[in-house]
C-alpha positions as a Markdown table, in Angstrom:
| # | Residue | x | y | z |
|---|---|---|---|---|
| 1 | Unk | 6.3 | -1.2 | -4.0 |
| 2 | Unk | 3.8 | 1.4 | -2.6 |
| 3 | Unk | 1.2 | -2.1 | -1.4 |
| 4 | Unk | 4.4 | -2.7 | -2.1 |
| 5 | Unk | 5.5 | 0.2 | -3.6 |
| 6 | Unk | 4.3 | 2.4 | -1.0 |
| 7 | Unk | 2.0 | -1.4 | -0.9 |
| 8 | Unk | 1.0 | -2.5 | -1.6 |
| 9 | Unk | 1.6 | -3.3 | -1.9 |
| 10 | Unk | -0.3 | -3.9 | -0.1 |
| 11 | Unk | -2.7 | -5.6 | 1.1 |
| 12 | Unk | -2.9 | -4.1 | 1.9 |
| 13 | Unk | -4.5 | -3.9 | 1.8 |
| 14 | Unk | -5.3 | -0.8 | 1.4 |
| 15 | Unk | -7.5 | 0.4 | 3.9 |
| 16 | Unk | -10.9 | 2.1 | 3.8 |
| 17 | Unk | -12.5 | 3.6 | 6.8 |
| 18 | Unk | -15.1 | 6.2 | 6.0 |
| 19 | Unk | -16.2 | 8.0 | 2.8 |
| 20 | Unk | -13.4 | 10.3 | 1.7 |
| 21 | Unk | -11.4 | 11.3 | -1.4 |
| 22 | Unk | -8.7 | 9.7 | -3.5 |
| 23 | Unk | -10.9 | 7.3 | -5.4 |
| 24 | Unk | -8.5 | 7.4 | -8.4 |
| 25 | Unk | -5.8 | 5.4 | -6.6 |
| 26 | Unk | -5.4 | 1.8 | -7.7 |
| 27 | Unk | -3.4 | -1.0 | -6.2 |
| 28 | Unk | -1.4 | -2.8 | -8.8 |
| 29 | Unk | 0.1 | -6.3 | -8.4 |
| 30 | Unk | 2.7 | -7.9 | -10.7 |
| 31 | Unk | 2.5 | -11.6 | -10.2 |
| 32 | Unk | 4.3 | -14.6 | -11.6 |
| 33 | Unk | 2.4 | -17.1 | -13.9 |
| 34 | Unk | 0.6 | -19.9 | -12.1 |
| 35 | Unk | 0.7 | -18.4 | -8.7 |
| 36 | Unk | -1.8 | -17.4 | -6.0 |
| 37 | Unk | -1.5 | -14.3 | -3.9 |
| 38 | Unk | -3.8 | -14.0 | -0.9 |
| 39 | Unk | -4.3 | -11.2 | 1.6 |
| 40 | Unk | -6.8 | -10.5 | 4.4 |
| 41 | Unk | -9.1 | -7.5 | 4.8 |
| 42 | Unk | -10.2 | -6.8 | 8.4 |
| 43 | Unk | -13.6 | -5.2 | 8.8 |
| 44 | Unk | -15.0 | -3.7 | 12.0 |
| 45 | Unk | -12.2 | -1.3 | 12.6 |
| 46 | Unk | -14.7 | 1.6 | 12.8 |
| 47 | Unk | -18.4 | 1.4 | 12.0 |
| 48 | Unk | -20.9 | -1.2 | 13.1 |
| 49 | Unk | -23.6 | -2.8 | 11.0 |
| 50 | Unk | -24.4 | -4.9 | 7.9 |
| 51 | Unk | -21.7 | -5.1 | 5.2 |
| 52 | Unk | -21.6 | -6.5 | 1.7 |
| 53 | Unk | -18.2 | -6.9 | 0.0 |
| 54 | Unk | -18.2 | -7.4 | -3.7 |
| 55 | Unk | -15.3 | -7.9 | -6.1 |
| 56 | Unk | -16.0 | -7.4 | -9.8 |
| 57 | Unk | -14.1 | -9.7 | -12.2 |
| 58 | Unk | -14.6 | -9.4 | -16.0 |
| 59 | Unk | -13.7 | -13.0 | -16.6 |
| 60 | Unk | -15.9 | -14.5 | -13.8 |
| 61 | Unk | -17.3 | -17.2 | -13.8 |
| 62 | Unk | -15.5 | -18.6 | -16.9 |
| 63 | Unk | -12.0 | -18.3 | -15.3 |
| 64 | Unk | -11.9 | -15.6 | -12.7 |
| 65 | Unk | -8.9 | -13.8 | -11.4 |
| 66 | Unk | -10.2 | -13.7 | -7.8 |
| 67 | Unk | -11.8 | -16.3 | -5.6 |
| 68 | Unk | -14.1 | -14.1 | -3.4 |
| 69 | Unk | -16.7 | -12.3 | -5.4 |
| 70 | Unk | -19.5 | -11.5 | -2.9 |
| 71 | Unk | -19.7 | -11.7 | 0.9 |
| 72 | Unk | -22.3 | -10.3 | 3.3 |
| 73 | Unk | -21.8 | -10.1 | 7.1 |
| 74 | Unk | -22.3 | -8.1 | 10.3 |
| 75 | Unk | -19.3 | -6.4 | 11.9 |
| 76 | Unk | -18.2 | -3.8 | 14.4 |
| 77 | Unk | -15.3 | -2.9 | 16.7 |
| 78 | Unk | -16.1 | -5.7 | 19.1 |
| 79 | Unk | -16.8 | -8.3 | 16.4 |
| 80 | Unk | -14.2 | -7.9 | 13.6 |
| 81 | Unk | -14.6 | -10.0 | 10.5 |
| 82 | Unk | -11.5 | -11.1 | 8.5 |
| 83 | Unk | -12.3 | -11.7 | 4.8 |
| 84 | Unk | -9.6 | -13.6 | 2.8 |
| 85 | Unk | -9.1 | -12.5 | -0.8 |
| 86 | Unk | -6.9 | -14.5 | -3.3 |
| 87 | Unk | -5.7 | -13.4 | -6.7 |
| 88 | Unk | -4.7 | -16.2 | -9.1 |
| 89 | Unk | -2.6 | -16.3 | -12.3 |
| 90 | Unk | -3.0 | -20.0 | -13.0 |
| 91 | Unk | -3.1 | -20.8 | -16.7 |
| 92 | Unk | -2.2 | -17.3 | -17.6 |
| 93 | Unk | 0.8 | -16.0 | -19.6 |
| 94 | Unk | 3.3 | -13.2 | -19.1 |
| 95 | Unk | 1.6 | -10.0 | -20.3 |
| 96 | Unk | -1.9 | -11.0 | -19.4 |
| 97 | Unk | -3.7 | -8.4 | -17.1 |
| 98 | Unk | -7.0 | -7.4 | -15.6 |
| 99 | Unk | -8.6 | -4.5 | -13.8 |
| 100 | Unk | -10.8 | -5.4 | -10.8 |
| 101 | Unk | -13.0 | -3.3 | -8.5 |
| 102 | Unk | -13.9 | -4.0 | -4.9 |
| 103 | Unk | -17.1 | -2.5 | -3.5 |
| 104 | Unk | -18.1 | -2.3 | 0.1 |
| 105 | Unk | -21.7 | -1.4 | 1.0 |
| 106 | Unk | -21.9 | -0.1 | 4.6 |
| 107 | Unk | -24.6 | 1.7 | 6.7 |
| 108 | Unk | -22.7 | 4.9 | 5.9 |
| 109 | Unk | -22.6 | 4.4 | 2.1 |
| 110 | Unk | -20.6 | 2.7 | -0.6 |
| 111 | Unk | -16.8 | 2.6 | -0.9 |
| 112 | Unk | -14.7 | 1.4 | -3.8 |
| 113 | Unk | -11.1 | 0.4 | -4.5 |
| 114 | Unk | -9.5 | -0.7 | -7.7 |
| 115 | Unk | -6.9 | -3.5 | -8.2 |
| 116 | Unk | -4.8 | -4.2 | -11.3 |
| 117 | Unk | -3.0 | -7.5 | -11.9 |
| 118 | Unk | -0.2 | -8.0 | -14.4 |
| 119 | Unk | 1.3 | -11.4 | -15.1 |
| 120 | Unk | 5.1 | -10.9 | -15.1 |
| 121 | Unk | 8.3 | -12.7 | -14.2 |
| 122 | Unk | 9.2 | -9.7 | -11.9 |
| 123 | Unk | 6.9 | -9.2 | -8.9 |
| 124 | Unk | 6.0 | -6.2 | -6.9 |
| 125 | Unk | 3.0 | -4.0 | -5.9 |
| 126 | Unk | 2.2 | -0.4 | -6.4 |
| 127 | Unk | -0.4 | 2.1 | -5.3 |
| 128 | Unk | -0.7 | 4.7 | -8.0 |
| 129 | Unk | -3.2 | 7.2 | -9.3 |
| 130 | Unk | -3.8 | 5.4 | -12.6 |
| 131 | Unk | -6.4 | 3.4 | -14.5 |
| 132 | Unk | -4.1 | 2.4 | -17.3 |
| 133 | Unk | -2.8 | -1.1 | -18.3 |
| 134 | Unk | -1.5 | -2.7 | -15.1 |
| 135 | Unk | 1.6 | -4.0 | -16.9 |
| 136 | Unk | 2.6 | -0.6 | -18.1 |
| 137 | Unk | 1.7 | 1.1 | -14.7 |
| 138 | Unk | 3.9 | -1.3 | -12.7 |
| 139 | Unk | 6.7 | -0.9 | -15.2 |
| 140 | Unk | 6.8 | 2.9 | -15.2 |
| 141 | Unk | 6.2 | 3.5 | -11.5 |
| 142 | Unk | 8.9 | 2.7 | -8.9 |
| 143 | Unk | 8.7 | 3.1 | -5.2 |
| 144 | Unk | 11.7 | 5.3 | -4.7 |
| 145 | Unk | 10.9 | 5.7 | -1.0 |
| 146 | Unk | 8.3 | 4.7 | 1.6 |
| 147 | Unk | 6.5 | 6.9 | 4.1 |
| 148 | Unk | 4.0 | 5.9 | 6.8 |
| 149 | Unk | 2.9 | 6.7 | 10.3 |
| 150 | Unk | 3.8 | 4.3 | 13.1 |
| 151 | Unk | 0.3 | 5.1 | 14.3 |
| 152 | Unk | -1.9 | 7.1 | 11.9 |
| 153 | Unk | -4.9 | 7.7 | 14.2 |
| 154 | Unk | -4.8 | 9.2 | 17.6 |
| 155 | Unk | -7.3 | 10.5 | 20.2 |
| 156 | Unk | -6.8 | 13.5 | 22.5 |
| 157 | Unk | -8.6 | 16.1 | 24.6 |
| 158 | Unk | -9.0 | 19.7 | 23.3 |
| 159 | Unk | -5.8 | 21.7 | 23.4 |
| 160 | Unk | -3.6 | 18.7 | 24.2 |
| 161 | Unk | -0.3 | 18.4 | 22.4 |
| 162 | Unk | -0.2 | 15.2 | 20.3 |
| 163 | Unk | 2.8 | 13.6 | 18.7 |
| 164 | Unk | 2.9 | 11.4 | 15.6 |
| 165 | Unk | 5.9 | 9.4 | 14.3 |
| 166 | Unk | 6.6 | 9.2 | 10.6 |
| 167 | Unk | 8.8 | 6.6 | 9.1 |
| 168 | Unk | 10.8 | 7.5 | 5.9 |
| 169 | Unk | 12.9 | 5.0 | 4.1 |
| 170 | Unk | 14.6 | 4.4 | 0.8 |
| 171 | Unk | 17.4 | 2.3 | -0.8 |
| 172 | Unk | 18.4 | 5.3 | -3.0 |
| 173 | Unk | 20.8 | 8.0 | -2.2 |
| 174 | Unk | 18.3 | 10.9 | -2.2 |
| 175 | Unk | 17.0 | 13.8 | -0.2 |
| 176 | Unk | 13.3 | 13.6 | 0.8 |
| 177 | Unk | 11.6 | 16.9 | 1.4 |
| 178 | Unk | 8.7 | 16.9 | 3.8 |
| 179 | Unk | 6.0 | 19.5 | 4.0 |
| 180 | Unk | 2.4 | 19.9 | 5.3 |
| 181 | Unk | -0.2 | 19.6 | 2.6 |
| 182 | Unk | -3.4 | 20.1 | 4.7 |
| 183 | Unk | -4.7 | 19.9 | 8.2 |
| 184 | Unk | -4.2 | 21.7 | 11.6 |
| 185 | Unk | -1.0 | 23.6 | 12.3 |
| 186 | Unk | 1.9 | 21.3 | 13.1 |
| 187 | Unk | 5.6 | 21.1 | 13.7 |
| 188 | Unk | 7.7 | 18.8 | 11.5 |
| 189 | Unk | 10.8 | 17.7 | 13.4 |
| 190 | Unk | 13.0 | 17.3 | 10.2 |
| 191 | Unk | 11.9 | 18.7 | 6.8 |
| 192 | Unk | 14.8 | 17.2 | 4.8 |
| 193 | Unk | 15.6 | 13.6 | 5.2 |
| 194 | Unk | 18.9 | 12.2 | 3.8 |
| 195 | Unk | 18.7 | 8.6 | 2.4 |
| 196 | Unk | 19.5 | 5.7 | 2.0 |
| 197 | Unk | 18.3 | 4.0 | 5.1 |
| 198 | Unk | 15.3 | 4.6 | 7.4 |
| 199 | Unk | 14.6 | 7.6 | 9.7 |
| 200 | Unk | 11.9 | 8.5 | 12.2 |
| 201 | Unk | 10.5 | 12.0 | 12.0 |
| 202 | Unk | 8.5 | 13.5 | 14.8 |
| 203 | Unk | 5.3 | 15.4 | 14.0 |
| 204 | Unk | 3.6 | 17.4 | 16.7 |
| 205 | Unk | 0.4 | 19.5 | 16.9 |
| 206 | Unk | -1.9 | 21.1 | 19.4 |
| 207 | Unk | -5.3 | 19.6 | 19.3 |
| 208 | Unk | -8.0 | 22.1 | 18.3 |
| 209 | Unk | -10.3 | 23.4 | 21.0 |
| 210 | Unk | -13.4 | 22.2 | 19.3 |
| 211 | Unk | -14.3 | 18.5 | 19.3 |
| 212 | Unk | -14.2 | 16.7 | 16.0 |
| 213 | Unk | -12.1 | 14.6 | 13.6 |
| 214 | Unk | -9.1 | 16.4 | 12.0 |
| 215 | Unk | -7.4 | 14.7 | 9.1 |
| 216 | Unk | -4.0 | 16.0 | 8.0 |
| 217 | Unk | -1.8 | 15.2 | 5.1 |
| 218 | Unk | 2.0 | 15.4 | 4.6 |
| 219 | Unk | 3.7 | 15.6 | 1.2 |
| 220 | Unk | 7.0 | 14.0 | 0.6 |
| 221 | Unk | 9.1 | 14.7 | -2.6 |
| 222 | Unk | 12.5 | 13.6 | -3.9 |
| 223 | Unk | 14.6 | 16.7 | -4.2 |
| 224 | Unk | 15.4 | 17.5 | -7.9 |
| 225 | Unk | 12.9 | 15.1 | -9.4 |
| 226 | Unk | 9.5 | 15.9 | -10.8 |
| 227 | Unk | 8.4 | 12.5 | -12.0 |
| 228 | Unk | 5.3 | 10.7 | -10.6 |
| 229 | Unk | 7.4 | 8.3 | -8.6 |
| 230 | Unk | 9.1 | 11.1 | -6.8 |
| 231 | Unk | 6.1 | 12.5 | -4.9 |
| 232 | Unk | 3.9 | 10.8 | -2.2 |
| 233 | Unk | 1.4 | 11.9 | 0.4 |
| 234 | Unk | 0.5 | 10.3 | 3.7 |
| 235 | Unk | -2.5 | 11.0 | 5.8 |
| 236 | Unk | -3.2 | 10.7 | 9.5 |
| 237 | Unk | -6.2 | 11.7 | 11.6 |
| 238 | Unk | -6.6 | 13.3 | 15.1 |
| 239 | Unk | -9.8 | 12.7 | 17.0 |
| 240 | Unk | -10.5 | 15.4 | 19.5 |
| 241 | Unk | -12.9 | 14.8 | 22.5 |
| 242 | Unk | -14.2 | 11.5 | 21.3 |
| 243 | Unk | -16.8 | 9.6 | 23.4 |
| 244 | Unk | -15.5 | 7.5 | 26.3 |
| 245 | Unk | -17.4 | 4.4 | 25.1 |
| 246 | Unk | -14.9 | 3.4 | 22.4 |
| 247 | Unk | -14.4 | -0.3 | 22.1 |
| 248 | Unk | -12.2 | -2.9 | 20.4 |
| 249 | Unk | -8.6 | -2.4 | 19.4 |
| 250 | Unk | -6.6 | -1.2 | 16.4 |
| 251 | Unk | -3.6 | -2.7 | 14.7 |
| 252 | Unk | -1.1 | -1.0 | 12.4 |
| 253 | Unk | 2.0 | -2.3 | 10.7 |
| 254 | Unk | 4.4 | 0.3 | 9.2 |
| 255 | Unk | 5.7 | 1.0 | 6.7 |
| 256 | Unk | 3.1 | -0.7 | 4.6 |
| 257 | Unk | 5.6 | -1.2 | 1.8 |
| 258 | Unk | 9.3 | -1.5 | 1.9 |
| 259 | Unk | 11.9 | -2.0 | -0.9 |
| 260 | Unk | 15.4 | -3.3 | -0.3 |
| 261 | Unk | 18.5 | -4.3 | -2.4 |
| 262 | Unk | 19.7 | -7.9 | -2.0 |
| 263 | Unk | 19.7 | -9.2 | 1.5 |
| 264 | Unk | 19.5 | -5.9 | 3.3 |
| 265 | Unk | 17.6 | -5.7 | 6.6 |
| 266 | Unk | 14.2 | -4.0 | 6.7 |
| 267 | Unk | 12.7 | -2.6 | 9.9 |
| 268 | Unk | 9.0 | -2.6 | 10.6 |
| 269 | Unk | 6.9 | -1.3 | 13.5 |
| 270 | Unk | 3.7 | -3.0 | 14.8 |
| 271 | Unk | 1.4 | -0.9 | 17.0 |
| 272 | Unk | -1.6 | -2.2 | 18.9 |
| 273 | Unk | -3.9 | 0.4 | 20.5 |
| 274 | Unk | -6.5 | -0.8 | 23.0 |
| 275 | Unk | -9.8 | 1.2 | 23.2 |
| 276 | Unk | -11.4 | -1.2 | 25.6 |
| 277 | Unk | -10.7 | -2.2 | 29.3 |
| 278 | Unk | -7.2 | -3.3 | 30.1 |
| 279 | Unk | -6.5 | -6.8 | 28.6 |
| 280 | Unk | -3.8 | -9.1 | 27.3 |
| 281 | Unk | -3.1 | -9.3 | 23.6 |
| 282 | Unk | -1.4 | -12.2 | 21.8 |
| 283 | Unk | 0.8 | -10.8 | 19.1 |
| 284 | Unk | 2.4 | -12.8 | 16.3 |
| 285 | Unk | 4.0 | -12.4 | 12.8 |
| 286 | Unk | 3.4 | -14.7 | 9.9 |
| 287 | Unk | 5.8 | -14.5 | 6.9 |
| 288 | Unk | 7.3 | -16.7 | 4.3 |
| 289 | Unk | 10.1 | -19.1 | 5.3 |
| 290 | Unk | 12.5 | -17.3 | 2.9 |
| 291 | Unk | 12.5 | -14.4 | 5.4 |
| 292 | Unk | 14.6 | -14.2 | 8.6 |
| 293 | Unk | 13.3 | -12.1 | 11.5 |
| 294 | Unk | 14.2 | -11.3 | 15.1 |
| 295 | Unk | 10.5 | -11.1 | 16.0 |
| 296 | Unk | 9.3 | -13.4 | 18.8 |
| 297 | Unk | 5.6 | -14.1 | 19.5 |
| 298 | Unk | 4.5 | -12.3 | 22.7 |
| 299 | Unk | 1.7 | -11.5 | 25.0 |
| 300 | Unk | 1.3 | -7.8 | 26.0 |
| 301 | Unk | -1.0 | -6.2 | 28.7 |
| 302 | Unk | -2.3 | -2.9 | 27.4 |
| 303 | Unk | -4.5 | -0.5 | 29.3 |
| 304 | Unk | -7.5 | 1.4 | 28.0 |
| 305 | Unk | -6.5 | 4.1 | 25.6 |
| 306 | Unk | -2.9 | 2.9 | 25.6 |
| 307 | Unk | -0.8 | 1.5 | 22.8 |
| 308 | Unk | 2.2 | -0.8 | 22.5 |
| 309 | Unk | 4.7 | -0.6 | 19.6 |
| 310 | Unk | 7.0 | -3.5 | 18.7 |
| 311 | Unk | 9.9 | -2.9 | 16.3 |
| 312 | Unk | 11.4 | -5.9 | 14.5 |
| 313 | Unk | 13.7 | -6.5 | 11.5 |
| 314 | Unk | 13.2 | -8.7 | 8.5 |
| 315 | Unk | 15.8 | -9.8 | 5.8 |
| 316 | Unk | 15.5 | -12.3 | 2.9 |
| 317 | Unk | 17.7 | -15.3 | 2.9 |
| 318 | Unk | 18.7 | -14.9 | -0.7 |
| 319 | Unk | 19.0 | -12.1 | -3.3 |
| 320 | Unk | 16.3 | -13.5 | -5.5 |
| 321 | Unk | 14.0 | -10.8 | -6.7 |
| 322 | Unk | 10.6 | -11.3 | -5.0 |
| 323 | Unk | 7.6 | -9.9 | -3.3 |
| 324 | Unk | 6.9 | -11.0 | 0.3 |
| 325 | Unk | 3.9 | -10.4 | 2.5 |
| 326 | Unk | 4.4 | -9.8 | 6.2 |
| 327 | Unk | 1.3 | -10.5 | 8.2 |
| 328 | Unk | 0.7 | -9.3 | 11.8 |
| 329 | Unk | -2.0 | -11.3 | 13.8 |
| 330 | Unk | -3.3 | -9.8 | 17.0 |
| 331 | Unk | -5.9 | -11.4 | 19.3 |
| 332 | Unk | -7.4 | -9.9 | 22.4 |
| 333 | Unk | -8.5 | -11.6 | 25.7 |
| 334 | Unk | -12.1 | -12.1 | 24.3 |
| 335 | Unk | -10.8 | -14.0 | 21.2 |
| 336 | Unk | -11.4 | -11.2 | 18.7 |
| 337 | Unk | -8.7 | -11.3 | 16.1 |
| 338 | Unk | -7.4 | -8.7 | 13.6 |
| 339 | Unk | -4.9 | -9.0 | 10.8 |
| 340 | Unk | -2.9 | -6.4 | 9.0 |
| 341 | Unk | -0.2 | -6.8 | 6.3 |
| 342 | Unk | 2.9 | -5.0 | 4.9 |
| 343 | Unk | 5.0 | -5.9 | 1.9 |
| 344 | Unk | 8.7 | -6.3 | 1.3 |
| 345 | Unk | 10.0 | -6.1 | -2.3 |
| 346 | Unk | 13.5 | -7.2 | -3.2 |
| 347 | Unk | 15.2 | -5.1 | -5.9 |
| 348 | Unk | 11.9 | -3.6 | -7.2 |
| 349 | Unk | 13.5 | -0.9 | -9.3 |
| 350 | Unk | 15.5 | -3.4 | -11.3 |
| 351 | Unk | 12.4 | -5.6 | -11.7 |
| 352 | Unk | 10.4 | -2.6 | -13.1 |
| 353 | Unk | 13.0 | -2.2 | -15.8 |
| 354 | Unk | 13.0 | -5.9 | -16.6 |
| 355 | Unk | 9.2 | -5.8 | -16.9 |
| 356 | Unk | 9.4 | -3.2 | -19.6 |
| 357 | Unk | 11.8 | -5.5 | -21.5 |
| 358 | Unk | 9.2 | -8.3 | -21.3 |
| 359 | Unk | 6.9 | -6.3 | -23.7 |
| 360 | Unk | 9.6 | -4.2 | -25.4 |
| 361 | Unk | 12.6 | -6.4 | -26.2 |
| 362 | Unk | 14.7 | -3.6 | -27.6 |
| 363 | Unk | 14.9 | -2.2 | -24.0 |
| 364 | Unk | 16.5 | -5.4 | -22.7 |
| 365 | Unk | 20.1 | -4.1 | -22.9 |
| 366 | Unk | 19.1 | -1.0 | -21.0 |
| 367 | Unk | 17.4 | -3.1 | -18.3 |
| 368 | Unk | 20.4 | -5.3 | -17.9 |
| 369 | Unk | 22.8 | -2.4 | -17.7 |
| 370 | Unk | 20.7 | -0.7 | -15.0 |
| 371 | Unk | 20.3 | -3.9 | -13.0 |
| 372 | Unk | 24.1 | -4.0 | -12.6 |
| 373 | Unk | 24.2 | -0.4 | -11.4 |
| 374 | Unk | 21.2 | -0.8 | -9.1 |
| 375 | Unk | 22.7 | -3.9 | -7.4 |
| 376 | Unk | 25.9 | -2.0 | -6.7 |
| 377 | Unk | 24.7 | 1.5 | -5.6 |
| 378 | Unk | 21.1 | 2.7 | -6.4 |
| 379 | Unk | 21.2 | 6.3 | -7.4 |
| 380 | Unk | 18.3 | 8.6 | -8.4 |
| 381 | Unk | 20.2 | 9.8 | -11.5 |
| 382 | Unk | 20.6 | 6.3 | -12.8 |
| 383 | Unk | 16.9 | 5.6 | -12.1 |
| 384 | Unk | 15.8 | 8.8 | -13.9 |
| 385 | Unk | 17.9 | 7.8 | -16.9 |
| 386 | Unk | 16.5 | 4.3 | -17.2 |
| 387 | Unk | 13.0 | 5.5 | -16.5 |
| 388 | Unk | 13.2 | 8.0 | -19.4 |
| 389 | Unk | 14.6 | 5.3 | -21.7 |
| 390 | Unk | 11.8 | 2.9 | -20.7 |
| 391 | Unk | 9.1 | 5.5 | -21.4 |
| 392 | Unk | 10.6 | 6.2 | -24.8 |
| 393 | Unk | 10.9 | 2.4 | -25.5 |
| 394 | Unk | 7.2 | 1.8 | -24.7 |
| 395 | Unk | 6.1 | 4.7 | -26.9 |
| 396 | Unk | 8.4 | 3.7 | -29.7 |
| 397 | Unk | 5.7 | 1.5 | -31.3 |
| 398 | Unk | 7.9 | -1.2 | -32.8 |
| 399 | Unk | 10.0 | -4.0 | -31.3 |
| 400 | Unk | 13.4 | -5.0 | -32.5 |
| 401 | Unk | 11.8 | -7.7 | -34.6 |
| 402 | Unk | 9.7 | -5.1 | -36.4 |
| 403 | Unk | 6.4 | -6.3 | -34.9 |
| 404 | Unk | 4.1 | -4.2 | -32.7 |
| 405 | Unk | 5.7 | -3.8 | -29.2 |
| 406 | Unk | 2.6 | -4.4 | -27.1 |
| 407 | Unk | -1.1 | -3.9 | -27.8 |
| 408 | Unk | -1.1 | -0.9 | -25.5 |
| 409 | Unk | -2.4 | 1.8 | -27.8 |
| 410 | Unk | -5.8 | 0.3 | -28.4 |
| 411 | Unk | -6.0 | -0.6 | -24.8 |
| 412 | Unk | -5.5 | 3.1 | -23.9 |
| 413 | Unk | -8.4 | 4.0 | -26.2 |
| 414 | Unk | -10.6 | 1.4 | -24.6 |
| 415 | Unk | -9.7 | 2.4 | -21.1 |
| 416 | Unk | -10.3 | 6.1 | -22.0 |
| 417 | Unk | -13.8 | 5.2 | -23.1 |
| 418 | Unk | -14.4 | 3.1 | -20.0 |
| 419 | Unk | -13.0 | 5.9 | -17.9 |
| 420 | Unk | -15.5 | 8.4 | -19.3 |
| 421 | Unk | -18.3 | 6.0 | -18.5 |
| 422 | Unk | -17.0 | 5.5 | -14.9 |
| 423 | Unk | -16.8 | 9.3 | -14.4 |
| 424 | Unk | -20.5 | 9.6 | -15.3 |
| 425 | Unk | -21.2 | 6.7 | -13.0 |
| 426 | Unk | -19.2 | 8.2 | -10.2 |
| 427 | Unk | -21.0 | 11.5 | -10.5 |
| 428 | Unk | -24.3 | 9.7 | -10.4 |
| 429 | Unk | -23.5 | 7.6 | -7.3 |
| 430 | Unk | -21.6 | 10.5 | -5.5 |
| 431 | Unk | -20.2 | 8.1 | -2.9 |
| 432 | Unk | -16.7 | 6.9 | -3.6 |
| 433 | Unk | -13.7 | 6.5 | -1.3 |
| 434 | Unk | -10.3 | 5.2 | -1.2 |
| 435 | Unk | -8.5 | 3.3 | 1.5 |
| 436 | Unk | -4.7 | 4.2 | 2.6 |
| 437 | Unk | -2.0 | 0.5 | 2.6 |
| 438 | Unk | -0.9 | 5.3 | 2.5 |
| 439 | Unk | -3.7 | 7.5 | 3.3 |
| 440 | Unk | -4.6 | 6.9 | 6.9 |
| 441 | Unk | -3.6 | 3.3 | 7.5 |
| 442 | Unk | -7.1 | 2.3 | 8.1 |
| 443 | Unk | -8.8 | -1.1 | 7.6 |
| 444 | Unk | -12.3 | -1.6 | 6.3 |
């Protein structure tokens, strides 16, 4: 889970603010057959103007995968617009998949984000740098840990010391190494975090003397592991000497994606920052009935430039493997409403192994063996062993019955050809961006 696997899923979901890099990242959802999965995208977090949101769907209108294909509207910080988007796997079979692309046309340019949907009996969500078959991507990528800022965007005067809080969590017994990847000079409170569990790490920096926007990126890596799942980056931004006429409010829910084993308790932090005059905010959480929480709806008075963070816990009522959306809904005194989401996955790593077995039956024994180990005590070494076995099984080419395992080879060739075309298209357009769910946790 990075949207849910750190993510994903999130809805997250993932969040676009202004043209930037990382256009290659894709949010992948594994969904059960005959199910609908809906999330909301909040526009107006930053820029003001006319927007057009488009979702490409190769099977629309015959039998589309998504319900919202084109929407035009006007938005801004003081008139946010919430766009619901629903993915559907009705009348589809395990192994079906699709690659979708969302495009947002704004006064500043065009931003894009890709979504992959795989129909599977084992659900989760991932944010991964990949344009491959969604079923393979969600099988071979596991959210070994989650990282995210409690508040990814802050404002300060020149030279002021600013503090950020990073949340690091994992269900595995692992060491997470933190290091600066880019941005202003900073102090990282703890550079080695011992898991399992969740820890808060303080990040401090002196605001530069010159006004401007200063993004920064931290890199996190599982010690002793070089696989793709073992490395993540998270980005924040420091605004120095911004104008005093900022308006509206911002909402963040961290971590964006969280994985647990069984009925373990997960902790989330909801932050509301008010950029307008002091006002009262109504704050609530919407989540499935299968989850228990200690959160209570509340009203909070927040002054201009101040923020309020509420920490709450969530735990599933059963050990059933599943993907849950946790939605925070915040409304200000003027009636403006914003929504943000995070995702909770139950036993994702075991589900990843079982998803491989859906297309490569000879891997079923390995998947079952690993599931038992994972339920007892998740370890990085066991995960690395089963991940290597899964990779080998997928590349083996033949199933136990002697028939082709999964039509992935020709799919790779097709995707490679499409990828080359997209590169040419991207160079021509020159305006592409990616949103966070873990880049800065921005909304459209």
